[in-house]
C-alpha positions in Angstrom: -4.0 -68.9 19.0 -2.1 -68.3 22.2 -2.4 -65.2 24.4 1.0 -63.8 23.5 0.3 -64.3 19.7 -3.0 -62.3 20.1 -1.1 -59.5 21.9 1.6 -59.3 19.3 -1.0 -59.3 16.5 -2.9 -56.5 18.2 0.3 -54.5 18.6 1.2 -54.9 14.9 -2.3 -53.8 14.0 -2.0 -50.7 16.2 1.4 -49.8 14.8 0.2 -50.2 11.2 -2.8 -47.9 12.0 -0.5 -45.3 13.6 1.8 -45.4 10.6 -1.1 -44.9 8.3 -2.4 -41.9 10.3 1.1 -40.3 10.4 1.3 -40.7 6.6 -2.1 -39.0 6.2 -1.1 -36.1 8.4 2.1 -35.7 6.5 0.2 -35.6 3.2 -2.4 -33.2 4.6 0.4 -30.9 6.0 2.2 -30.9 2.6 -1.0 -30.1 0.8 -1.8 -27.2 3.2 1.7 -25.7 2.7 1.3 -26.1 -1.1 -2.1 -24.4 -1.0 -0.8 -21.4 1.0 2.2 -21.0 -1.3 -0.2 -21.0 -4.3 -2.4 -18.4 -2.7 0.6 -16.1 -2.0 1.8 -16.5 -5.6 -1.6 -15.6 -7.0 -1.9 -12.6 -4.7 1.5 -11.3 -5.7 1.0 -11.9 -9.5 -2.5 -10.4 -9.6 -1.2 -7.3 -7.6 -3.6 -7.4 -4.7 -1.0 -5.8 -2.5 -1.7 -2.2 -3.2 0.6 -1.1 -0.4 3.6 -2.0 -2.4 2.2 -0.5 -5.6 4.6 1.8 -7.4 3.8 5.4 -6.9 3.4 7.3 -10.2 5.3 10.5 -10.2 4.7 13.6 -12.3 7.1 16.4 -13.0 6.5 19.9 -11.7 5.5 21.0 -15.2 3.0 18.1 -15.5 1.6 18.9 -12.1 1.2 22.5 -13.0 -0.7 21.6 -16.2 -2.9 19.4 -14.1 -3.4 22.2 -11.6 -4.5 24.5 -14.3 -7.1 22.0 -15.5 -8.5 21.8 -11.9 -7.0 18.6 -10.6 -7.2 18.0 -6.8 -3.9 19.0 -5.2 -3.3 17.5 -1.8 -0.5 19.1 0.3 0.8 16.7 3.0 3.1 19.2 4.8 2.6 20.4 8.4 0.3 23.4 9.2 3.3 25.6 10.0 4.8 24.9 6.5 1.5 25.6 4.9 1.1 28.9 6.7 4.5 30.0 5.3 3.6 29.3 1.7 1.3 27.0 -0.4 -0.2 26.6 -3.8 -3.6 28.4 -4.0 -6.7 26.3 -4.0 -5.1 23.2 -2.6 -6.1 21.0 0.4 -3.9 20.6 3.4 -3.9 17.3 5.2 -0.7 16.7 7.1 0.8 13.3 6.4 0.4 12.0 9.9 -3.4 12.8 9.8 -3.9 11.4 6.3 -4.9 7.8 7.3 -7.7 9.2 9.5 -9.0 11.8 7.0 -9.4 9.7 3.8 -13.1 10.6 3.8 -12.2 14.2 3.1 -10.8 13.2 -0.3 -12.6 12.7 -3.6 -12.4 9.1 -4.8 -13.7 10.0 -8.3 -11.0 12.6 -9.1 -7.3 12.5 -9.8 -5.2 13.5 -6.8 -1.7 14.9 -7.1 0.1 14.8 -3.7 2.6 17.5 -3.0 5.0 18.4 -0.2 8.2 20.5 0.2 10.7 18.3 -1.6 8.8 15.3 -3.0 9.5 12.7 -0.3 6.4 13.0 1.9 4.2 13.2 -1.2 5.4 9.7 -2.2 4.5 8.4 1.3 1.1 10.2 1.1 0.4 8.6 -2.3 1.3 5.2 -0.9 -1.3 5.7 1.9 -3.9 6.6 -0.7 -3.1 3.6 -2.9 -3.3 1.3 0.1 -6.7 2.7 0.9 -8.0 1.9 -2.5 -7.6 5.3 -4.3 -6.6 4.5 -7.9 -5.9 7.8 -9.7 -3.0 9.1 -7.5 0.3 10.7 -8.4 3.1 12.4 -6.5 4.8 15.6 -7.7 8.5 15.1 -8.1 10.7 17.9 -6.6 8.0 19.3 -4.4 7.2 22.9 -3.8 10.9 23.8 -4.0 10.8 22.9 -7.6 7.3 24.5 -8.0 8.7 27.8 -6.6 11.8 27.6 -8.8 9.6 27.5 -11.9 7.8 30.6 -10.7 4.4 28.8 -10.5 1.7 30.4 -8.2 2.2 30.4 -4.5 0.5 32.2 -1.6 2.8 33.4 1.1 6.6 34.0 1.2 8.5 32.2 -1.6 11.1 29.7 -0.3 
């Protein structure tokens, strides 16, 4: 075999090997993307994403019935709002402090989250669900609706 024939033969061998390696990397990349897609689907289907869990809401009447039975009521308004009026025997943890005060809450009891109109209580309930609390509801209508029903309040009625 002549020198140039050997060189051409070696080049063909190197090119074939590169082509084989490129094909292997392409297959491995495809399998990796497929595996990640399957993992995301499984996580979504099984509902591991508690942050996006639907917040259960209860009416003011349901919340009052729960209150009478001794459920844990969590008020997520600000201190100034609480000082004006609040439901007796409830716990105040302002919404912005809630992520850092999860240890102050019972994990083995139902928690009904309340606020002035019902918006912050939904956000508070989402924080609790994301943190692993499972028995959490938000009171629809807030303390405005609570007061309109004539349910107990301490302080000046809104």
